[in-house]
N, C-alpha and C positions, 0 to 999 in steps of 0.2 A: 604648417611648414616653418623652417627656420627663419627668422627675421633677417631681411638683406637690407643693404645701404649702399648708396652710390650718389656721386655728385652727378645731376642731371643737367647742369650747364656746361659750357665748355672750359676745360681745365686752364682758364688764363684769368690773369688779373683783370677785374672789371668792376662794374658799380656793384653788383649783386651776384651771389653764388647761391644756388638752391641744391639743397640735399635730401634726398627721398629715402624713407625708411618703409618697408611693407612686410607685414607678417604678424603673427599672433602676439608678439611681444613689443610691436611698435610703439603703442601708446605707453605702455608700462616703461620701456627704455626712455622715451621722450620726457615723461614725468619725472624719471630720476634725476634728468640732467637740466630741466626747465625750471625757472624761478617762479612760475605761477601754476596753479591747478588748471589742468587741461579737462574741462567739463563737458561741453557740448560739441558734437561733430560739425563740420561745415563751418567753423569759426576760425578767424584769424587772432590770434594771441601775440601780444607784445611783451617781450621780456627778456631775460638774460639765458644764456646758456652756462652752466656751471659746473666746473670741474673741482669738486671739494668746496673749499671756499674761494677759489679763483674764479672770477667772472672771465668767460672765454671770448663771448661776444653779445652785442645786442643784437635781437633777431626777431623776425616775425615767424609764428610756427602755425601751421594750419594742420587740423586733424580731420581726417575722412574715415568714418566707420564703417567696417564691412557690413553688409555686401555693397554698399553705395560708395565704390571708390573705383579707380581705374583697374586695379588688380583683382577687386573682388574681397580683398583683405584688409584688415586695418593700415591706413597709410598716414604717415607723418611727412610733410615737407616743411623744411626749415631754411628760410632765407636770410643768409649771412650777408656782411659785407663781403665784397668780391675779392678779399685776398685769398690766394691758394694756401699760404700760411693758416689763415684762420680756417678755411674749409677742411683742409687736411686735419687739424686739431680737432674738429667737431666730430668727423667721421671715424678718427682713431678713438674717441671717446666713446662713441656709440658701439664701436666694435668690442671695446674693453667691456661693455654692458651685456654682451651676449649675442650681439647682430654679427653677420659676415658680410663681406664685400661681395656685392651683386656681380654675376657673370654677364656677357655681353647678351643683350636683349632679354634678360631675365625678368624685368617687370612686364614685358610684353607677352612673354610666355606664361607667365602666371595669369594674367589676364585671360589668355586663350584657354588655359587648363580649368580656369574657373568659370567658363562660359559666358565671359564679359564681351568678347569679340570672338569671330570666326577667324579662320586662317587667311581669307582674302583681305579682312580688315587688319590683321596683323602685318600682312605684307604691305598694305597701303601706308603703314606709318612710315616704313622705310622709304617707299616712293614719295610720299609727302616730304620728307626731310631732302631727298636728293633732287627735287622737281627744280628745273632751271628755268622753265617758261610758265607762264599763266596757266596755259592749256594743260601742261603736264600736272600742275598743282590741282586744276579743277578735276582731271581725271582721278587723281589720288584721292581727293575729297569725296567723290562719289562713292568708291570703294570704302573709305574710312567710316562714311556715314551709314553703310549698309545697303545702299541703293544697288550696287553691283551684284551683292549677294541675292537680292530679291529677285534678280533675273533667273537665278538657278534653282531657288526652292520649289516654284510651281513645277518645274520638270522633273524634280526629284519626287513630289508627290504624285505627279501623274504615272511615273514609272512604277512607283510603290503600289498604287493602286491596280495598275495592270497585273503586276507580279501576284499580288494577293489574290486577284481573281483567277489567274491561271493555277495557282496553287490549290484554291478552293476546288476548282473544276477536276483537278488530278486526284485530290484526296477524298472529294465527297461526289462522286459521280451520280449518286442515287437521289440526291436532292434536286428535285425539279423546279423549285422556284430561284435557283442560282442562276443567273445570266450566263450563258454559255459564251465561252472565249473562243471565237473560231479564227481560222487562218485570217479571213477577211478583215476581222476587227484587227488583228495584230499587225497586218501591213498597213492598214489605215492609221492607226495610232503611231505606229513607228514612223511613217511617213510625215505626219504632222510635226512630230518632235524634230526629225531630221531637219525639216525645214526652219523650225524654230533654232536649233544649232547652227545652221547655216548663216542665220542672220546674226547671230552672235559672235560667229567666226569672223564675217565680213566686217562689222563694226570693230571687233577686237584688232584685226589687222590695220584699219586706220588708226585707232587709238594708240596701237603700238608705235606707230610712226610718230605721232606726237609725243608721247612718253619717252621713247628712246631714240628717236631722230632717224634720219635717212642717210645711209651711206652713200656718197656720191664720188665717183671715180672720174677724174678728169684725164682723158687719153688722146692721143694724137702723134703726129709726126713732131720731131724737134723743130722748134721756131714757128709753131703755129699758134704760140699765145697762150698756152695752158696755165704757165706761171703767172701772166699778166691777169688772166681770168681769176685765178686764186686770189690774187691781190685786190682785185677790183670786189670780188665777194666780201672780202674781210675788211676792205677800205683802208688796208694798211700794206706796206711792202714786206711780205714776210716771205715771199720766195724771190730768190735772185733772178733777175731777167737780164739777158745779154742777146746779142746777134750771134753767138757762138753756139752751133748746134750741140745739143747734149749737155747744156749746163746743169739741168736737173737730173741727177744721178740717184738720188735717194727719194723716198716717199717725204713730201711735205704737207703736213696737215693743218687744218684750221676749222674752227666751228662757228656757224652763224644762227640766227634766228630769223627765218623767212616767215613773217605773218604768223608767229607762233609755231612755226614747223622747224624743229632743229635739223641743220643739215651738217654732216659731218664730211667736210671736204677733203679729198685727197689728190693732190697734184703729183702725177706719176712722171717718170722718166720718159722722154719720146721714144716710141717704140719704132725700132729701125733695125736693119742689120749692122751690128758693130763689132769691131775688133777689139776695142779696148776692153779688158776684163771687168773693170770697175763699172763701165757703162753697161755691159752685159748682165751685171748683177741686178743693177737698177732696173733694166728691162724685164728681167725675170720676176722683179718684185712687182712690177706695174701689172704684168699678166695675172700674177695671184691676187692682186687688189681687184681687178676686174671680176674675178670670179666671186668675190665675197661682197660686191656692190649691189645695192638696191637700185642704183641708177647709174648708168655710165653717160657721160657727156663727151662727144667725140668733137674736138676742135678741129675745124678745118679752116685753111687759108682762103678767104674769098677773092683774093687777086689771082688765082690760078685754078686749074681744073683739078679734080680728084685723081690721084695716081694710082699705079698699082698697089704700092705699099699700102696705102689708106684703104683701097678696097679689101686687102686682106685682113686689116684692123676691123673694117665694118662686118666681114663675114665671121670673125671670131666673136662679135657681141650681138648678132642677130637674134639670139634667143634671149637677151637681156632686155630690161627696160633702157632704151638709150634715146638720147636727143643729139641730132646732128645740129651743130651751132658753126656758123660761118663768122670768123672774127677778121677785123681789119675793115669793117665796112666803110670806115672814113677814108678808104684809099680806092674805092670803086664808085662809078656813076650811076650804075643802074643795080636795082635789086629785084630779086624773084618773090612774088608775095607769098609764095608756098613755103619759103625757107625762112630761118631764124638768122637775122644779122645782129652781130654786135661789134662794139669797139672796146675791147677789154682795156687797152692802153688808156682810153679816155673815160673809162669806168660807165660806159654806156650798156648796160646789160639788163635792162628793165624787161625786155621782151623774153629773156631767158628765164628770168624769175617767174614771170606769169605761165610760161610753159610749163615748167617743174610744178607749179601748183595745179595747173589744168591736168597734168598727166595722171597725178595720184589723186586728183578729183577730191582734194582735202579743203575743208573750211572749219575754222575754230568753231563757227557758229552751230555746226552739226554735232558737237561732241555731246555723247550720251554715256550713261554708265556702261562700262566695259570691263571685260577681263583682259589685263595688259600684260601680265607677266608670262614667260616661256612655260612655266609649270602650269599655269591656268588654262593657257590655250592648248598646250599639248594634251591635257586631260580632257579638254572640251572635243577635241578632234578624236580622242580615242572613244569618247562617249559615242559620237556620230558614228565611227566606224563599226562599233558594236551594234548599234541598231540597224545599219545597213546589212550586217551579217544576218541579224534576226528576221529582216524583211526577206533576204534571200532564202533563208531556211524555210520560212513560212510559205514563201512561193513554191518551193520546192516539196511541200509537205513532210518536212521533217517533223517526227513527233514533237509535240508540243512543249513536253518537259526539257527537250534538247533546245528547242527555240528559246525557252526561258533563261537559258544559260547566257546567251548573248544579252538579252535585255537586263539581266542581273548585273552583268559586267559594265553596261552603260550606267546603271544605277549608281554602283559603286565608284565609278569614276567622277560622275556628278558630285557625290558625297565628298570624296577626295578633295575636291576644289575648294570645299568650304572647311575640310580639316575634320570632317565627321567620322571618318574611319583611317586617320592618318597614324602610321607607326611613330614611335616615339624618336628614333633617328632621324626620321625626315623632318619632323617639326624642330628638331634641336639644331639641325643643319640650316634650317630658315632663319631660326631666332639668332644664331651665330654670326650672321651679318649684320646684326644690329650693334649700334653703340652701347657702352655699359649702362649708360642712364637711361636706356629705353627697355 
C-alpha cells in the first residue's frame, strides 16, 4: 500500500512533535532524508533530517519492521523539535519523496485490515482518547487490550459448532456416527447462549453509563430550587437564581463526575401554565428533555404540600427513572425518613447523590470488560433476538434447515461486532471519526 505520513501529536508548538510514516517505502524514504544508516528495527537513532545539503532538524528516529508494528507495515516515527514550522517542513519533505498525507484514522484502519486489531479494539482507541474519567479509561483499555473481544469469541465458536453439526445432519443423514442435532438440543444451546448474551447486555448497560454518562433532567414548578440544585451539583453559580418565577427559560447544562459516574445535568424551565411566549418555548424544551433523560429529578418545595400542577408533572414522568427530592429542608422542623431532603441553597445535597448511585446500582469497583458503543450493543441485541427466534422455531418444529437461518443471523451479528464480516463502507465510517494521526 502507498506509504502514508502524518503528524501524530497535536498541531501546536510544544517541546516535541512526532511524525509517523507507514507503508512499504517507509524505511526507504526515511533513509533518504536521515543522516545515519537505519539498520535494526525497534531501535532509536539520533541524527539529522537532511534536505539536500540543508539540515532541517536534529531528531530521534525509531524504525519498526513489518509485521511487528502498530499497522503491521514498516513504520518510522520521527521526533522533532516541537515547532510546527519544522514538523511541516519534514512532512513536506517526506511527501516529496513519494508518501502521501494520511487520512483520518488511516493508521488504525491499516492495523485493522492487516489483522493487528479487531473492530472493537479500533473503536477503543477513540474511546481511550475521549475518556474523561478513570472509569471510562479503564473500560476503554479493557477493549484495547482485547479483553472485551475475548467475551464474544467463545460464543462465535459455539454457534459455529452448532451450525456445522446442523449442516452435516442435513447433508449426510446416512452417516450413523454423526451426533444428531435435535430440536431439544437446539433449544438448550440457544437458551444457554441467550443467558450469556443477557449477562453481557446487562453489564454493557452499566458500562455505557460510566463511558458516556447519565442524562439527568431537573424538573419542577418555578421557584422550587432547580437552578440552585444545578449550582450545588456544579459547585458554581452557573444558573441564575432569583425569587421571580420563570427566571430559567432555556435549558442550562452542566457536567459533573459523581464517584466516577459522569452526570450530564439539565436545568429546565419551571413547568406551569404560562402566557409568555418565550416561557412557553422554554417549557416545551423542558418536556422534550424529560423524554430524552435517563433520570428525572423532580424538585419539590418542602415547606408546602404537593399541588395539582406537580401531580400532573409526576404523572408525566411515571414511566421514567425518577427521584422526588424535597428542597429547602433548612426551612422546616420535621422530616419524613422515607423522603429525600436537601438544601440546594446551602449545597447540602449528599443524600441525593447517594440516591442516584443506589438507583443505578453502579460502583466503579464492579467494572469489567464490556461492549460499550451503540454499534456493539445493537449487534449484541440483534444476536440475542435471532437466537430467541431460533428457539421459537425449534419449539414449533419448524424444519431444522430453516431454524438454522436464525442461528446463522446471530452468528453473523457476533462476527460483525469484531469486524470479521464488516463491509468497507461501515469500517470507513468508523475510522473517519478518528483524528488524522490515528
